[in-house]
TORMIMAR-241156 format. One line per field, with one value per residue (C-alpha): x negated, y negated, z negated; residue in one letter. Coordinates in steps of 0.2 Angstrom, whole numbers, plus 5000, padded with zeros to 4 digits. Layout:
N
c1 X/... $
c2 Y/... $
c3 Z/... $
resn A/... $
//
This chain:
480
c1 5075/5062/5064/5069/5082/5100/5116/5134/5150/5166/5178/5191/5204/5218/5218/5232/5222/5207/5210/5220/5227/5210/5203/5217/5212/5194/5198/5199/5182/5174/5180/5168/5153/5162/5158/5142/5143/5158/5148/5132/5146/5156/5141/5132/5152/5151/5135/5137/5155/5147/5135/5144/5148/5127/5119/4944/4937/4941/4954/4958/4971/4979/4985/4999/5015/5019/5030/5016/5012/5000/5008/5000/4995/5006/4995/4974/4965/4946/4932/4928/4916/4907/4922/4931/4950/4960/4978/4990/5008/5018/5026/5022/5027/5031/5032/5016/5010/5018/5013/4996/4997/5000/4983/4974/4981/4974/4958/4956/4959/4947/4933/4937/4940/4955/4957/4977/4977/4993/5000/5012/5027/5027/5016/5012/5006/4995/4988/4982/4973/4964/4959/4954/4941/4936/4940/4958/4965/4961/4982/4996/5014/5023/5041/5050/5049/5049/5032/5027/5029/5021/5005/5004/5007/4991/4981/4981/4989/4980/4988/4989/4980/4983/4985/4992/5005/5006/5012/5024/5034/5034/5043/5053/5069/5067/5077/5063/5047/5055/5057/5038/5035/5028/5031/5034/5016/5016/5010/5020/5024/5040/5034/5046/5066/5081/5098/5104/5125/5124/5136/5130/5141/5142/5151/5158/5165/5173/5183/5185/5195/5205/5192/5192/5178/5184/5181/5187/5183/5203/5200/5186/5192/5207/5194/5185/5201/5203/5187/5187/5204/5197/5185/5168/5161/5164/5147/5129/5121/5102/5105/5085/5081/5088/5085/5098/5112/5105/5108/5126/5131/5122/5136/5150/5147/5141/5158/5168/5160/5154/5136/5135/5140/5129/5114/5118/5117/5102/5093/5100/5113/5126/5124/5128/5143/5153/5169/5163/5152/5165/5174/5161/5156/5176/5176/5160/5169/5181/5170/5153/5170/5181/5180/5171/5169/5149/5137/5133/5144/5134/5121/5117/5116/5104/5092/5095/5079/5085/5078/5086/5103/5101/5096/5109/5122/5115/5112/5124/5133/5151/5148/5135/5138/5142/5150/5144/5128/5125/5110/5098/5093/5079/5089/5086/5068/5074/5088/5074/5069/5085/5092/5105/5105/5108/5122/5130/5128/5123/5135/5136/5146/5145/5149/5164/5172/5179/5183/5186/5171/5160/5142/5126/5111/5094/5076/5059/5041/5028/5011/5002/4982/4973/4957/4955/4944/4942/4946/4962/4969/4967/4977/4991/4993/4995/5007/5016/5017/5029/5015/5011/5032/5035/5022/5032/5047/5046/5042/5059/5065/5060/5068/5059/5065/5051/5064/5053/5053/5059/5074/5069/5056/5068/5072/5091/5105/5111/5095/5093/5110/5106/5090/5102/5111/5099/5088/5106/5112/5096/5099/5115/5108/5108/5090/5091/5097/5085/5072/5072/5072/5057/5050/5053/5072/5075/5060/5055/5059/5066/5070/5081/5093/5088/5090/5107/5115/5108/5119/5133/5133/5135/5147/5157/5171/5159/5159/5157/5140/5134/5134/5128/5112/5108/5111/5101/5087/5090/5087/5070/5064/5070/5063/5080 $
c2 4939/4937/4930/4947/4955/4958/4965/4964/4975/4976/4974/4985/4971/4968/4952/4945/4945/4940/4921/4910/4901/4898/4894/4879/4874/4871/4862/4845/4846/4852/4839/4827/4838/4847/4836/4839/4857/4856/4846/4857/4874/4865/4865/4881/4888/4878/4884/4901/4902/4892/4906/4921/4929/4926/4936/4829/4824/4835/4846/4857/4848/4863/4878/4890/4889/4907/4903/4907/4888/4878/4862/4845/4848/4838/4838/4836/4848/4846/4858/4874/4882/4893/4892/4909/4908/4921/4920/4932/4934/4950/4952/4970/4976/4963/4951/4951/4953/4938/4927/4933/4926/4909/4911/4917/4899/4890/4901/4896/4878/4873/4890/4895/4913/4921/4936/4942/4946/4960/4956/4965/4957/4951/4938/4930/4946/4950/4933/4934/4950/4943/4925/4934/4944/4928/4934/4921/4919/4901/4900/4910/4911/4910/4914/4907/4888/4896/4904/4888/4882/4894/4893/4873/4879/4890/4876/4890/4878/4862/4849/4845/4829/4815/4825/4838/4827/4817/4832/4837/4820/4817/4836/4839/4833/4825/4840/4855/4841/4839/4860/4862/4849/4849/4834/4823/4833/4840/4859/4868/4867/4877/4885/4899/4898/4907/4907/4918/4914/4925/4942/4951/4965/4980/4972/4987/4992/4977/4978/4997/4991/4977/4968/4948/4937/4931/4912/4916/4930/4937/4936/4948/4960/4962/4961/4977/4986/4983/4993/5006/5012/5013/5029/5017/5011/4993/4987/4991/4988/4987/4992/4998/4979/4968/4952/4960/4957/4941/4932/4943/4935/4917/4915/4920/4908/4894/4893/4897/4889/4874/4865/4857/4875/4884/4869/4871/4890/4890/4879/4890/4875/4885/4905/4920/4923/4908/4912/4907/4919/4931/4926/4929/4947/4950/4946/4954/4969/4968/4975/4984/4992/5000/5017/5020/5001/5003/5016/5032/5022/5015/5031/5028/5011/5010/5020/5011/4999/4981/4988/5003/4994/4984/4999/5011/4996/4997/5013/5029/5022/5017/5027/5018/5020/5003/4990/4976/4972/4955/4944/4929/4926/4937/4954/4948/4958/4973/4973/4971/4989/4997/4998/4982/4968/4952/4939/4955/4973/4964/4948/4936/4924/4914/4921/4918/4903/4912/4895/4877/4879/4890/4893/4887/4896/4894/4903/4901/4905/4891/4889/4883/4878/4891/4885/4867/4864/4854/4874/4876/4859/4860/4879/4870/4855/4867/4876/4859/4856/4860/4866/4884/4884/4884/4899/4911/4905/4911/4929/4930/4936/4919/4901/4884/4868/4857/4844/4842/4858/4860/4874/4878/4889/4901/4917/4919/4905/4913/4910/4893/4888/4896/4885/4868/4871/4872/4856/4848/4850/4840/4840/4844/4864/4875/4884/4903/4903/4916/4910/4894/4905/4912/4929/4937/4934/4932/4939/4956/4973/4985/4967/4956/4948/4961/4975/4969/4967/4987/4990/4980/4990/5007/5003/4984/4988/4983/4964/4960/4970/4963/4947/4949/4959/4945/4933/4941/4944/4924/4918/4928/4921/4905/4904/4898 $
c3 4976/4990/5009/5017/5008/5005/4998/4995/4985/4975/4963/4952/4947/4957/4970/4961/4944/4951/4943/4955/4940/4933/4951/4952/4936/4942/4957/4951/4941/4958/4970/4964/4971/4984/4999/5003/5000/5015/5026/5027/5025/5041/5050/5048/5054/5067/5073/5072/5080/5094/5093/5089/5105/5113/5115/5051/5068/5080/5075/5094/5104/5111/5105/5109/5102/5104/5120/5131/5137/5132/5121/5114/5095/5082/5068/5070/5060/5055/5061/5049/5057/5045/5032/5025/5017/5009/5010/4998/5003/4998/5016/5024/5043/5054/5042/5037/5057/5061/5050/5055/5073/5064/5053/5071/5079/5064/5066/5084/5082/5066/5067/5048/5045/5036/5027/5025/5005/5003/4984/4975/4964/4956/4963/4948/4939/4956/4955/4936/4939/4953/4945/4930/4940/4947/4964/4966/4984/4988/4996/4991/4997/4981/4984/4967/4961/4947/4951/4958/4938/4931/4941/4938/4920/4920/4929/4944/4956/4964/4971/4989/4997/5006/5023/5019/5008/5022/5035/5025/5020/5039/5043/5028/5019/5002/4994/5003/4996/4976/4978/4981/4965/4948/4934/4949/4957/4975/4973/4987/5006/5009/5026/5026/5022/5022/5027/5012/5018/5032/5031/5049/5057/5070/5083/5091/5073/5072/5091/5089/5070/5077/5064/5063/5055/5040/5030/5015/5002/5003/5022/5020/5009/5023/5035/5025/5022/5043/5045/5032/5040/5055/5047/5045/5024/5027/5017/5016/4999/4999/4980/4978/4978/4962/4973/4984/4972/4962/4981/4983/4965/4968/4984/4975/4961/4971/4980/4964/4951/4962/4963/4946/4938/4949/4943/4926/4926/4935/4921/4909/4903/4901/4896/4907/4895/4902/4909/4926/4927/4920/4936/4947/4942/4942/4961/4964/4959/4970/4983/4973/4964/4976/4981/4998/5002/4999/5009/4997/4985/4969/4967/4985/4988/4973/4980/4997/5001/5008/5025/5026/5022/5040/5051/5044/5049/5065/5074/5074/5088/5084/5070/5058/5041/5036/5047/5038/5029/5019/5019/5026/5044/5041/5044/5061/5059/5053/5069/5078/5074/5082/5098/5094/5100/5090/5097/5106/5098/5080/5074/5059/5052/5038/5019/5014/5003/4987/4983/4989/5001/5008/5000/5007/4999/5004/4996/5003/5002/4998/5001/4987/4985/4971/4979/4981/4996/5013/5021/5008/5012/5029/5029/5020/5029/5046/5039/5036/5054/5069/5076/5065/5061/5080/5081/5070/5074/5094/5085/5078/5059/5053/5048/5044/5034/5045/5053/5068/5074/5092/5092/5110/5098/5091/5102/5103/5100/5084/5074/5084/5077/5060/5060/5066/5053/5037/5045/5045/5029/5023/5005/5003/4999/4984/4983/4978/4958/4954/4964/4951/4936/4926/4933/4918/4922/4941/4950/4944/4948/4935/4922/4920/4931/4944/4932/4926/4942/4946/4930/4935/4953/4943/4934/4940/4927/4912/4915/4897/4896/4912/4904/4888/4896/4907/4892/4880/4895/4900/4883/4880/4897/4896/4878/4870 $
resn M/R/T/S/S/T/M/R/T/H/R/T/V/K/K/A/T/R/G/V/T/S/R/A/A/N/K/A/A/K/R/T/T/R/T/A/A/T/L/A/A/G/A/L/A/L/S/L/T/A/C/G/G/D/D/G/D/G/G/D/K/G/G/Q/T/G/G/G/K/E/T/A/A/T/V/T/L/P/K/L/D/G/E/S/L/E/V/A/A/V/W/T/G/A/E/Q/E/N/F/K/K/V/L/A/E/F/E/K/R/T/G/A/K/V/T/F/V/P/A/Q/D/P/I/I/N/F/L/G/S/K/I/A/G/G/A/P/P/D/V/A/M/L/P/Q/P/G/A/I/K/Q/A/V/D/K/S/W/A/K/P/L/G/A/E/A/T/K/E/L/T/E/N/Y/S/Q/G/W/Q/D/I/G/K/V/A/D/K/Q/F/G/V/Y/Y/K/A/A/N/K/S/L/I/W/Y/N/A/Q/V/F/E/N/A/G/A/A/E/P/K/T/W/D/E/L/L/T/T/A/Q/T/V/Y/D/S/G/V/T/P/F/S/V/G/G/A/D/G/W/T/L/T/D/W/F/E/N/V/Y/L/S/Q/A/G/P/E/K/Y/D/Q/L/A/K/H/E/I/K/W/T/D/P/S/V/K/E/A/L/T/T/L/A/E/I/W/G/K/K/D/Y/V/A/G/G/A/S/G/A/L/Q/T/E/F/P/A/S/V/T/Q/T/F/T/G/G/D/Q/P/K/A/G/M/V/Y/E/G/D/F/V/Q/V/N/I/G/E/T/D/A/K/V/G/T/D/A/K/V/F/P/F/P/A/V/G/D/T/A/P/V/V/S/G/G/D/A/A/V/I/L/E/D/S/K/A/S/Q/A/L/V/T/W/L/A/S/P/D/A/A/A/I/H/A/K/L/G/G/F/L/S/P/N/K/N/V/D/M/A/A/Y/P/N/E/V/Q/K/K/I/A/E/A/L/V/A/A/G/D/D/F/R/F/D/M/S/D/Q/A/P/Q/A/F/G/G/T/P/G/K/G/E/W/K/A/L/Q/D/F/L/K/N/P/E/D/V/A/G/A/Q/Q/R/L/E/A/D/A/A/A/A/Y/G/D $
//
């Protein structure tokens, strides 16, 4: 996945045969691992219910948080007059422009000059070409733990210094710190996070259809049928971007198979031919394979990129191309390209529970140093601070795992509650599975998991074939 995407779908097997017995058989095994996830999911559900109807020395001691007023700085930065830095990321559009405003504040406080370098997916390949040419960026925003490990294994990444580590330790839960570690050394700061267990919906469509926000998978199927009966296609899916499909799978799998199995599959300690994967794919096919449940059908979804999957859900008056779209909090950036207002026209509910508990899946982008210097260490220290996150939060479409960010920085109640729920989850979340995988399997367009799930979207009846392709690609990528 990347931290700016989404997707959703259906299944041809009848509800009565979906695995009720296997769910019951697994219940006892899941019981010991589900408590933390229950608390985190409960916090998210409560938060969204509450808001669903609402609309060295000498560092600069003052700064803008993005809200238009001066605030005291929480982080001390060195003077870096005359220093130049390059920061590479795959972000485009509003995501890139908003990040540049965070970099501009760093320039103001330190005197350094920072240049944003647009990268392409997969970013590891992009960085490899830059390094081979002798011109690596100083800092890279890596969207996958697997990419961080690759950068360390290739001796590209440099450990965080004392100041950056101190800032990280003060502002992040242990779980978010650990995701940026390799062999117990801190290499990454997860500057940007995503709550990827959300479904956004067109409020007018739901009102016209008399549809209700679902809390379980079965209720989601009922809601989808209600929307369909009203004359609107239930789901918009950005299938042209394979990472949106991996996000769909991960939410279903985490809720249905449980956290322990999720961790095992993420490490390839169990195979993709495992019965738990079969059950999750069969469940997905209840949406992906349902005739007329996906805007444009499978072929149309596979030609729809993530941004369009969002905008087509919130344009067209009360007859949009779809009533719902699945993806993370960053969907708000794309909603902002329409006339819909988050909290009134565009509402959100937690991804429904497929098994015993609702899933809490997160993703993120970590700042990693490639060229070690006083300036690059200072920049990563800045990105680990509440000051930097608050600027970006105010601009919208951004979520920080930084626990010391003032929640008032978020631009609306929906985003504020999503952020509160993520921080409240502490260490009790699961990071995006595909982002933990080797990039060849979990993060490359047209290959690995992205391609296998695109093929499955095209033919959701072929569960066994999808499992075999996933396992073959995973075994090759993990070196098993």
